[in-house]
C-alpha positions, 0 to 999 in steps of 0.5 A: 595413594597419598599422591592421588589424594593430593592431586584430588585435593588440588583439583577440588580447590581449582574447581571451587576457585573457578566457581567462586570467581564466576559468582563474585566477579564484578558484573558488567553493567548493561548499556541500554541505548536510549531512544527518543519518540519523534512525536506523541501524534496518533496514526489515525488522528489525521484528515489531511496530508501535504507532501512538498518537494523543493523542485516538483509539484506537491502532492495532497491526500484527504481522508474521505469516509475513512479512506484516503484520496489524492487531491492534488495535482488531481483527484483520484483513489489513493493506495491506502498502504502507501499512505499509512507508510507515510503517516507511520512517521509519527511513531518513529523513534530515533537514538539521536536527538538535537535542539533545532538551533543551527539548521544549516548544519542539518541541511534544514535551511534548504529542506529535501522534503516537507510533510504536513499532517493537518497542522503538524509539520516534519522538515527533512534535511541532509543525510548523515554519511556515518549512520546513512540516516537523514535528519528530520525536524519536528517541534524544535528538535532534529532526530536521525531517522531511516531513509525509508520514511522519505522514500515512501513519501517520494514515490512517483505520483503513479505509485500513489494511485490505488491499483484496484478498479473498484472503490472499497465500498464497491468491492464487496457488493459485486453481484453480477456482470453485463457483458452484452456490449463487448463484441464477443458477447453482442450476439448472445446478450451475456449477462451473469448474475450471483443470487442467493449464492448461485450463478446464472447466465443469459442466454438460456443455453448457457449452462455455467457450472457453479464451481467453475464460476465461483473459481473465476469470480474469486480468483479474477474479480473478488481481489482484482488488482492491476499492474499500473494506473494512469489518469483517463479522459474519455474522448467524446467522439470515441465509443468503445466496447464496454461492460458494467459490473452490477452491485447489490445496491442497484448501481453499476460500474461502467468500464471502457475496453480501450485496448485489448492487445498487447494488454488490456486497458480498461477506462473508468470514466466516472473516476477518469482512470485507465487500468493496465491489465496483463493479456492472459488475465484480461482475456479470463476477466471478460470471458466467464466459463458459462459453458455455452452449448451449441 
């Protein structure tokens, strides 16, 4: 009995000792990594972007009515998300910050890339083999940043192009289509129109089902985006089958059907762009389910 009490007392002492050690042990200091903001610039504060490379032609963007456009090497609508990824550099943070004194050690004497947002210039140097990051100079300091910032800016020119055949202000205004100059619809003189939420079609023998027309429009036209875009210079002596997209403000957007197979090529003469559309999607775009009776 006495032995059991001794064992219990020893166990109690051990538990109390462990508890006291945990409570009163020296606390380890929490080491927090210091991060440095590369700039205090605002993402939406700019109207012009210049992207300069050491061995190829520069690219320039300009904001017009709140949307970004390519202005060099030619004029075209820009991919808005890609431009915003380029601009995200102004909000970058770095764990390393150095004075921009000896530019040679950072490879900044021979820049790999320059980005200029209005008058604010960011210069890209060499890569750090330890961190796999890139040296970037701004405002008399050098920072180590992920290479993704340079990769976004160095995308091929084709990737900068907006893959949507419509301007942002046009997309929400579509109210109809004139397909009467396409081969398959010349005889029927097909027009389809959306008025007060209801689709109608000519000729009169067409019996469009509202659900089918809504699905066709919502799935293929409302948020249309294509695989590839390239510049287009219309040939004056060439006449292509064509169609027009009607807008609620009375304007029409004209498209040339340059090719149907192996992929659909749609040319937009007013913007000088060709849009590459997969053949299955292309066929459905130009053939609405109007239920044309015999």
